[in-house]
N, CA, C and O atoms as a CHARMM CRD file, in Angstrom:
* protein
*
  248
    1    1 UNK  N    -39.48100  -3.95300  -2.44700 PROA 1      0.00000
    2    1 UNK  CA   -39.42400  -2.89500  -3.42200 PROA 1      0.00000
    3    1 UNK  C    -40.04500  -1.65000  -2.80500 PROA 1      0.00000
    4    1 UNK  O    -41.06400  -1.72800  -2.11900 PROA 1      0.00000
    5    2 UNK  N    -39.43100  -0.51400  -3.05100 PROA 2      0.00000
    6    2 UNK  CA   -39.94300   0.73600  -2.52300 PROA 2      0.00000
    7    2 UNK  C    -41.09100   1.22800  -3.39400 PROA 2      0.00000
    8    2 UNK  O    -41.10500   0.98800  -4.60100 PROA 2      0.00000
    9    3 UNK  N    -42.04500   1.91200  -2.79000 PROA 3      0.00000
   10    3 UNK  CA   -43.13500   2.45200  -3.59800 PROA 3      0.00000
   11    3 UNK  C    -42.61100   3.48900  -4.58900 PROA 3      0.00000
   12    3 UNK  O    -41.82100   4.36100  -4.22800 PROA 3      0.00000
   13    4 UNK  N    -43.04800   3.38700  -5.81200 PROA 4      0.00000
   14    4 UNK  CA   -42.66000   4.33700  -6.84100 PROA 4      0.00000
   15    4 UNK  C    -41.34100   4.01900  -7.51800 PROA 4      0.00000
   16    4 UNK  O    -40.93800   4.73000  -8.43800 PROA 4      0.00000
   17    5 UNK  N    -40.66000   2.97100  -7.08700 PROA 5      0.00000
   18    5 UNK  CA   -39.38800   2.63400  -7.73200 PROA 5      0.00000
   19    5 UNK  C    -39.62800   1.58900  -8.80900 PROA 5      0.00000
   20    5 UNK  O    -40.47800   0.71000  -8.66600 PROA 5      0.00000
   21    6 UNK  N    -38.88900   1.69700  -9.85500 PROA 6      0.00000
   22    6 UNK  CA   -39.02000   0.75500 -10.96500 PROA 6      0.00000
   23    6 UNK  C    -37.83000  -0.18800 -10.95900 PROA 6      0.00000
   24    6 UNK  O    -36.85400   0.01900 -10.23900 PROA 6      0.00000
   25    7 UNK  N    -37.93000  -1.21600 -11.76500 PROA 7      0.00000
   26    7 UNK  CA   -36.81900  -2.16300 -11.83600 PROA 7      0.00000
   27    7 UNK  C    -35.57600  -1.50300 -12.42200 PROA 7      0.00000
   28    7 UNK  O    -34.45600  -1.91800 -12.12400 PROA 7      0.00000
   29    8 UNK  N    -35.76200  -0.47700 -13.25500 PROA 8      0.00000
   30    8 UNK  CA   -34.61100   0.25100 -13.80300 PROA 8      0.00000
   31    8 UNK  C    -33.88700   1.01700 -12.70000 PROA 8      0.00000
   32    8 UNK  O    -32.65900   1.09800 -12.69600 PROA 8      0.00000
   33    9 UNK  N    -34.66000   1.58500 -11.75700 PROA 9      0.00000
   34    9 UNK  CA   -34.04400   2.29600 -10.63600 PROA 9      0.00000
   35    9 UNK  C    -33.24200   1.33600  -9.76300 PROA 9      0.00000
   36    9 UNK  O    -32.13400   1.65500  -9.33100 PROA 9      0.00000
   37   10 UNK  N    -33.80400   0.17300  -9.51000 PROA 10     0.00000
   38   10 UNK  CA   -33.12700  -0.82000  -8.67400 PROA 10     0.00000
   39   10 UNK  C    -31.86100  -1.31600  -9.36300 PROA 10     0.00000
   40   10 UNK  O    -30.82600  -1.47900  -8.71700 PROA 10     0.00000
   41   11 UNK  N    -31.93800  -1.55700 -10.66300 PROA 11     0.00000
   42   11 UNK  CA   -30.76500  -2.01400 -11.40900 PROA 11     0.00000
   43   11 UNK  C    -29.67700  -0.94500 -11.41000 PROA 11     0.00000
   44   11 UNK  O    -28.49400  -1.26800 -11.30700 PROA 11     0.00000
   45   12 UNK  N    -30.06100   0.31300 -11.52300 PROA 12     0.00000
   46   12 UNK  CA   -29.07900   1.39800 -11.50900 PROA 12     0.00000
   47   12 UNK  C    -28.39700   1.49200 -10.15100 PROA 12     0.00000
   48   12 UNK  O    -27.19100   1.72800 -10.07900 PROA 12     0.00000
   49   13 UNK  N    -29.15700   1.30900  -9.07100 PROA 13     0.00000
   50   13 UNK  CA   -28.57700   1.34600  -7.73300 PROA 13     0.00000
   51   13 UNK  C    -27.62400   0.17500  -7.52500 PROA 13     0.00000
   52   13 UNK  O    -26.56800   0.33500  -6.91300 PROA 13     0.00000
   53   14 UNK  N    -27.99100  -0.99900  -8.02900 PROA 14     0.00000
   54   14 UNK  CA   -27.12000  -2.16200  -7.88500 PROA 14     0.00000
   55   14 UNK  C    -25.83200  -1.97300  -8.67900 PROA 14     0.00000
   56   14 UNK  O    -24.75500  -2.33700  -8.20800 PROA 14     0.00000
   57   15 UNK  N    -25.93300  -1.40700  -9.87800 PROA 15     0.00000
   58   15 UNK  CA   -24.74300  -1.16500 -10.68200 PROA 15     0.00000
   59   15 UNK  C    -23.81800  -0.15500 -10.01400 PROA 15     0.00000
   60   15 UNK  O    -22.60000  -0.33100 -10.00200 PROA 15     0.00000
   61   16 UNK  N    -24.40100   0.90300  -9.45800 PROA 16     0.00000
   62   16 UNK  CA   -23.56600   1.90500  -8.79400 PROA 16     0.00000
   63   16 UNK  C    -22.94300   1.32400  -7.52700 PROA 16     0.00000
   64   16 UNK  O    -21.82600   1.69400  -7.16200 PROA 16     0.00000
   65   17 UNK  N    -23.65600   0.41700  -6.85200 PROA 17     0.00000
   66   17 UNK  CA   -23.09900  -0.23300  -5.66300 PROA 17     0.00000
   67   17 UNK  C    -21.93400  -1.13800  -6.04600 PROA 17     0.00000
   68   17 UNK  O    -20.92500  -1.17500  -5.34100 PROA 17     0.00000
   69   18 UNK  N    -22.06000  -1.87000  -7.15600 PROA 18     0.00000
   70   18 UNK  CA   -20.96100  -2.72200  -7.61800 PROA 18     0.00000
   71   18 UNK  C    -19.75100  -1.87800  -7.99000 PROA 18     0.00000
   72   18 UNK  O    -18.61700  -2.23200  -7.66600 PROA 18     0.00000
   73   19 UNK  N    -19.99100  -0.76400  -8.66700 PROA 19     0.00000
   74   19 UNK  CA   -18.90000   0.12800  -9.04900 PROA 19     0.00000
   75   19 UNK  C    -18.21200   0.68900  -7.80500 PROA 19     0.00000
   76   19 UNK  O    -16.98500   0.77800  -7.75900 PROA 19     0.00000
   77   20 UNK  N    -18.99100   1.06400  -6.81000 PROA 20     0.00000
   78   20 UNK  CA   -18.41900   1.58000  -5.56800 PROA 20     0.00000
   79   20 UNK  C    -17.58900   0.50700  -4.87100 PROA 20     0.00000
   80   20 UNK  O    -16.53800   0.81100  -4.30700 PROA 20     0.00000
   81   21 UNK  N    -18.04700  -0.74000  -4.90100 PROA 21     0.00000
   82   21 UNK  CA   -17.28200  -1.82900  -4.29700 PROA 21     0.00000
   83   21 UNK  C    -15.96000  -2.04800  -5.01800 PROA 21     0.00000
   84   21 UNK  O    -14.93200  -2.26800  -4.37700 PROA 21     0.00000
   85   22 UNK  N    -15.97900  -1.98900  -6.33700 PROA 22     0.00000
   86   22 UNK  CA   -14.75100  -2.18100  -7.11600 PROA 22     0.00000
   87   22 UNK  C    -13.76800  -1.04400  -6.84700 PROA 22     0.00000
   88   22 UNK  O    -12.57800  -1.28500  -6.64100 PROA 22     0.00000
   89   23 UNK  N    -14.25900   0.18400  -6.84700 PROA 23     0.00000
   90   23 UNK  CA   -13.38900   1.32900  -6.59200 PROA 23     0.00000
   91   23 UNK  C    -12.82500   1.26700  -5.17300 PROA 23     0.00000
   92   23 UNK  O    -11.64400   1.54600  -4.96500 PROA 23     0.00000
   93   24 UNK  N    -13.64000   0.90900  -4.21600 PROA 24     0.00000
   94   24 UNK  CA   -13.17000   0.77800  -2.83800 PROA 24     0.00000
   95   24 UNK  C    -12.11600  -0.29800  -2.68900 PROA 24     0.00000
   96   24 UNK  O    -11.14600  -0.12800  -1.95000 PROA 24     0.00000
   97   25 UNK  N    -12.30200  -1.40900  -3.39300 PROA 25     0.00000
   98   25 UNK  CA   -11.30900  -2.48200  -3.35000 PROA 25     0.00000
   99   25 UNK  C     -9.99600  -2.02800  -3.96800 PROA 25     0.00000
  100   25 UNK  O     -8.92700  -2.32100  -3.43300 PROA 25     0.00000
  101   26 UNK  N    -10.06300  -1.31300  -5.09100 PROA 26     0.00000
  102   26 UNK  CA    -8.84200  -0.80300  -5.72300 PROA 26     0.00000
  103   26 UNK  C     -8.10800   0.17800  -4.81000 PROA 26     0.00000
  104   26 UNK  O     -6.88100   0.14400  -4.71800 PROA 26     0.00000
  105   27 UNK  N     -8.84500   1.03700  -4.14800 PROA 27     0.00000
  106   27 UNK  CA    -8.22300   1.98700  -3.22600 PROA 27     0.00000
  107   27 UNK  C     -7.56300   1.24600  -2.06700 PROA 27     0.00000
  108   27 UNK  O     -6.45700   1.59800  -1.65500 PROA 27     0.00000
  109   28 UNK  N     -8.23000   0.22800  -1.54200 PROA 28     0.00000
  110   28 UNK  CA    -7.65300  -0.54400  -0.44100 PROA 28     0.00000
  111   28 UNK  C     -6.37500  -1.25600  -0.87500 PROA 28     0.00000
  112   28 UNK  O     -5.39200  -1.26800  -0.13400 PROA 28     0.00000
  113   29 UNK  N     -6.38000  -1.84500  -2.06300 PROA 29     0.00000
  114   29 UNK  CA    -5.18600  -2.53700  -2.55300 PROA 29     0.00000
  115   29 UNK  C     -4.04200  -1.55800  -2.79300 PROA 29     0.00000
  116   29 UNK  O     -2.89100  -1.86100  -2.47700 PROA 29     0.00000
  117   30 UNK  N     -4.34600  -0.39400  -3.34400 PROA 30     0.00000
  118   30 UNK  CA    -3.30400   0.61400  -3.54500 PROA 30     0.00000
  119   30 UNK  C     -2.75000   1.11300  -2.21400 PROA 30     0.00000
  120   30 UNK  O     -1.55100   1.36100  -2.08900 PROA 30     0.00000
  121   31 UNK  N     -3.62300   1.25900  -1.22700 PROA 31     0.00000
  122   31 UNK  CA    -3.18800   1.70300   0.08900 PROA 31     0.00000
  123   31 UNK  C     -2.20700   0.71700   0.70400 PROA 31     0.00000
  124   31 UNK  O     -1.28700   1.12000   1.41600 PROA 31     0.00000
  125   32 UNK  N     -2.39600  -0.56300   0.43800 PROA 32     0.00000
  126   32 UNK  CA    -1.47900  -1.57400   0.96000 PROA 32     0.00000
  127   32 UNK  C     -0.22800  -1.71300   0.09900 PROA 32     0.00000
  128   32 UNK  O      0.86400  -1.91500   0.63100 PROA 32     0.00000
  129   33 UNK  N     -0.36600  -1.61100  -1.20100 PROA 33     0.00000
  130   33 UNK  CA     0.74200  -1.91600  -2.11000 PROA 33     0.00000
  131   33 UNK  C      1.72500  -0.76100  -2.26700 PROA 33     0.00000
  132   33 UNK  O      2.93300  -0.99500  -2.32100 PROA 33     0.00000
  133   34 UNK  N      1.25100   0.46000  -2.34100 PROA 34     0.00000
  134   34 UNK  CA     2.14100   1.59300  -2.62500 PROA 34     0.00000
  135   34 UNK  C      3.20200   1.78100  -1.53700 PROA 34     0.00000
  136   34 UNK  O      4.37000   1.96100  -1.88300 PROA 34     0.00000
  137   35 UNK  N      2.87000   1.74900  -0.25500 PROA 35     0.00000
  138   35 UNK  CA     3.93800   1.87700   0.74600 PROA 35     0.00000
  139   35 UNK  C      4.95600   0.73700   0.67100 PROA 35     0.00000
  140   35 UNK  O      6.15400   0.96600   0.83800 PROA 35     0.00000
  141   36 UNK  N      4.49200  -0.47600   0.42400 PROA 36     0.00000
  142   36 UNK  CA     5.42600  -1.59900   0.31000 PROA 36     0.00000
  143   36 UNK  C      6.35000  -1.42400  -0.88600 PROA 36     0.00000
  144   36 UNK  O      7.55100  -1.67400  -0.78500 PROA 36     0.00000
  145   37 UNK  N      5.80100  -1.00000  -2.01000 PROA 37     0.00000
  146   37 UNK  CA     6.62800  -0.77300  -3.19400 PROA 37     0.00000
  147   37 UNK  C      7.62600   0.36200  -2.96000 PROA 37     0.00000
  148   37 UNK  O      8.76400   0.28700  -3.42300 PROA 37     0.00000
  149   38 UNK  N      7.21800   1.39100  -2.25900 PROA 38     0.00000
  150   38 UNK  CA     8.13300   2.49400  -1.96300 PROA 38     0.00000
  151   38 UNK  C      9.26700   2.03300  -1.05300 PROA 38     0.00000
  152   38 UNK  O     10.41900   2.41700  -1.25600 PROA 38     0.00000
  153   39 UNK  N      8.95200   1.21900  -0.05800 PROA 39     0.00000
  154   39 UNK  CA     9.98700   0.69400   0.83400 PROA 39     0.00000
  155   39 UNK  C     10.96700  -0.16300   0.06000 PROA 39     0.00000
  156   39 UNK  O     12.17900  -0.02400   0.22700 PROA 39     0.00000
  157   40 UNK  N     10.46200  -1.04400  -0.78400 PROA 40     0.00000
  158   40 UNK  CA    11.33500  -1.90900  -1.57900 PROA 40     0.00000
  159   40 UNK  C     12.19200  -1.07500  -2.52200 PROA 40     0.00000
  160   40 UNK  O     13.38600  -1.33700  -2.67000 PROA 40     0.00000
  161   41 UNK  N     11.60400  -0.08900  -3.14900 PROA 41     0.00000
  162   41 UNK  CA    12.34000   0.73100  -4.11800 PROA 41     0.00000
  163   41 UNK  C     13.47400   1.50100  -3.45000 PROA 41     0.00000
  164   41 UNK  O     14.59700   1.50100  -3.95300 PROA 41     0.00000
  165   42 UNK  N     13.19900   2.15100  -2.33200 PROA 42     0.00000
  166   42 UNK  CA    14.19900   3.00400  -1.71200 PROA 42     0.00000
  167   42 UNK  C     15.17300   2.23700  -0.82800 PROA 42     0.00000
  168   42 UNK  O     16.26100   2.74500  -0.55600 PROA 42     0.00000
  169   43 UNK  N     14.83600   1.05200  -0.37300 PROA 43     0.00000
  170   43 UNK  CA    15.76300   0.30300   0.47100 PROA 43     0.00000
  171   43 UNK  C     16.68400  -0.58700  -0.34800 PROA 43     0.00000
  172   43 UNK  O     17.74000  -0.97400   0.15200 PROA 43     0.00000
  173   44 UNK  N     16.33600  -0.92800  -1.57500 PROA 44     0.00000
  174   44 UNK  CA    17.17500  -1.83300  -2.35600 PROA 44     0.00000
  175   44 UNK  C     18.46500  -1.15800  -2.79400 PROA 44     0.00000
  176   44 UNK  O     19.47900  -1.84400  -2.92300 PROA 44     0.00000
  177   45 UNK  N     18.48000   0.13000  -3.02600 PROA 45     0.00000
  178   45 UNK  CA    19.68000   0.81900  -3.47600 PROA 45     0.00000
  179   45 UNK  C     20.70500   1.01200  -2.37900 PROA 45     0.00000
  180   45 UNK  O     21.89700   1.07600  -2.67700 PROA 45     0.00000
  181   46 UNK  N     20.30500   1.10600  -1.14800 PROA 46     0.00000
  182   46 UNK  CA    21.24100   1.38100  -0.06100 PROA 46     0.00000
  183   46 UNK  C     21.75900   0.10900   0.59400 PROA 46     0.00000
  184   46 UNK  O     22.52200   0.18700   1.55700 PROA 46     0.00000
  185   47 UNK  N     21.37200  -1.03800   0.10900 PROA 47     0.00000
  186   47 UNK  CA    21.79100  -2.28500   0.72900 PROA 47     0.00000
  187   47 UNK  C     23.30000  -2.48900   0.58600 PROA 47     0.00000
  188   47 UNK  O     23.92800  -3.00500   1.51100 PROA 47     0.00000
  189   48 UNK  N     23.90500  -2.09900  -0.54900 PROA 48     0.00000
  190   48 UNK  CA    25.32500  -2.31100  -0.77500 PROA 48     0.00000
  191   48 UNK  C     26.20800  -1.28900  -0.08500 PROA 48     0.00000
  192   48 UNK  O     27.42500  -1.47300  -0.06100 PROA 48     0.00000
  193   49 UNK  N     25.66400  -0.23400   0.46900 PROA 49     0.00000
  194   49 UNK  CA    26.46100   0.82000   1.08000 PROA 49     0.00000
  195   49 UNK  C     26.82900   0.54100   2.53000 PROA 49     0.00000
  196   49 UNK  O     27.60900   1.29200   3.11600 PROA 49     0.00000
  197   50 UNK  N     26.30100  -0.49700   3.11200 PROA 50     0.00000
  198   50 UNK  CA    26.59300  -0.78700   4.50700 PROA 50     0.00000
  199   50 UNK  C     28.01200  -1.31800   4.63000 PROA 50     0.00000
  200   50 UNK  O     28.43600  -2.15400   3.83300 PROA 50     0.00000
  201   51 UNK  N     28.73700  -0.84300   5.61100 PROA 51     0.00000
  202   51 UNK  CA    30.09300  -1.30500   5.85800 PROA 51     0.00000
  203   51 UNK  C     30.19400  -1.76000   7.30200 PROA 51     0.00000
  204   51 UNK  O     29.49700  -1.26500   8.18700 PROA 51     0.00000
  205   52 UNK  N     31.08500  -2.71600   7.50800 PROA 52     0.00000
  206   52 UNK  CA    31.31600  -3.18000   8.86900 PROA 52     0.00000
  207   52 UNK  C     32.02200  -2.06800   9.63900 PROA 52     0.00000
  208   52 UNK  O     32.82800  -1.33700   9.06200 PROA 52     0.00000
  209   53 UNK  N     31.73700  -1.93000  10.91300 PROA 53     0.00000
  210   53 UNK  CA    32.40500  -0.88800  11.68700 PROA 53     0.00000
  211   53 UNK  C     33.90400  -1.17500  11.79100 PROA 53     0.00000
  212   53 UNK  O     34.32500  -2.33100  11.82000 PROA 53     0.00000
  213   54 UNK  N     34.68600  -0.12700  11.84600 PROA 54     0.00000
  214   54 UNK  CA    36.13500  -0.28100  11.94500 PROA 54     0.00000
  215   54 UNK  C     36.48700  -0.86300  13.30800 PROA 54     0.00000
  216   54 UNK  O     35.86600  -0.54200  14.32200 PROA 54     0.00000
  217   55 UNK  N     37.48800  -1.71900  13.30600 PROA 55     0.00000
  218   55 UNK  CA    37.95200  -2.31000  14.56100 PROA 55     0.00000
  219   55 UNK  C     38.82800  -1.29200  15.28700 PROA 55     0.00000
  220   55 UNK  O     39.72800  -0.69500  14.69800 PROA 55     0.00000
  221   56 UNK  N     38.55700  -1.11100  16.54000 PROA 56     0.00000
  222   56 UNK  CA    39.33900  -0.17700  17.34000 PROA 56     0.00000
  223   56 UNK  C     40.45500  -0.93500  18.04100 PROA 56     0.00000
  224   56 UNK  O     40.23900  -2.01400  18.59400 PROA 56     0.00000
  225   57 UNK  N     41.62900  -0.36700  18.01100 PROA 57     0.00000
  226   57 UNK  CA    42.73800  -1.01000  18.72500 PROA 57     0.00000
  227   57 UNK  C     42.70000  -0.54400  20.17400 PROA 57     0.00000
  228   57 UNK  O     42.35500   0.60400  20.45300 PROA 57     0.00000
  229   58 UNK  N     43.05200  -1.42700  21.08600 PROA 58     0.00000
  230   58 UNK  CA    43.02500  -1.02900  22.50100 PROA 58     0.00000
  231   58 UNK  C     44.09000   0.03700  22.77200 PROA 58     0.00000
  232   58 UNK  O     45.17400   0.02500  22.18800 PROA 58     0.00000
  233   59 UNK  N     43.75300   0.93600  23.65500 PROA 59     0.00000
  234   59 UNK  CA    44.68300   2.00900  24.01400 PROA 59     0.00000
  235   59 UNK  C     45.60200   1.47900  25.10600 PROA 59     0.00000
  236   59 UNK  O     45.15500   1.03200  26.16200 PROA 59     0.00000
  237   60 UNK  N     46.87700   1.54100  24.82500 PROA 60     0.00000
  238   60 UNK  CA    47.83100   1.07300  25.84200 PROA 60     0.00000
  239   60 UNK  C     48.22100   2.25500  26.71300 PROA 60     0.00000
  240   60 UNK  O     48.56000   3.32800  26.21400 PROA 60     0.00000
  241   61 UNK  N     48.17000   2.04800  27.98500 PROA 61     0.00000
  242   61 UNK  CA    48.54100   3.10700  28.91900 PROA 61     0.00000
  243   61 UNK  C     49.95100   2.82600  29.40600 PROA 61     0.00000
  244   61 UNK  O     50.23000   1.75600  29.94700 PROA 61     0.00000
  245   62 UNK  N     50.82300   3.77600  29.21600 PROA 62     0.00000
  246   62 UNK  CA    52.21900   3.58200  29.60500 PROA 62     0.00000
  247   62 UNK  C     52.58000   4.40900  30.77500 PROA 62     0.00000
  248   62 UNK  O     53.72200   4.36600  31.23300 PROA 62     0.00000
């Protein structure tokens, strides 16, 4: 215990540390989830637009 600190001060610091941990965890999860959700959202619509390349006929030289 630090000199001059009370148990209320220590409890307040612990509560703020827990809150900081929760907020940091939420930010980390959002940092991982948002790009993945954006990729899924924007790539799912263009999946049906892909077409097979046209077959080229050989050029006959006469």
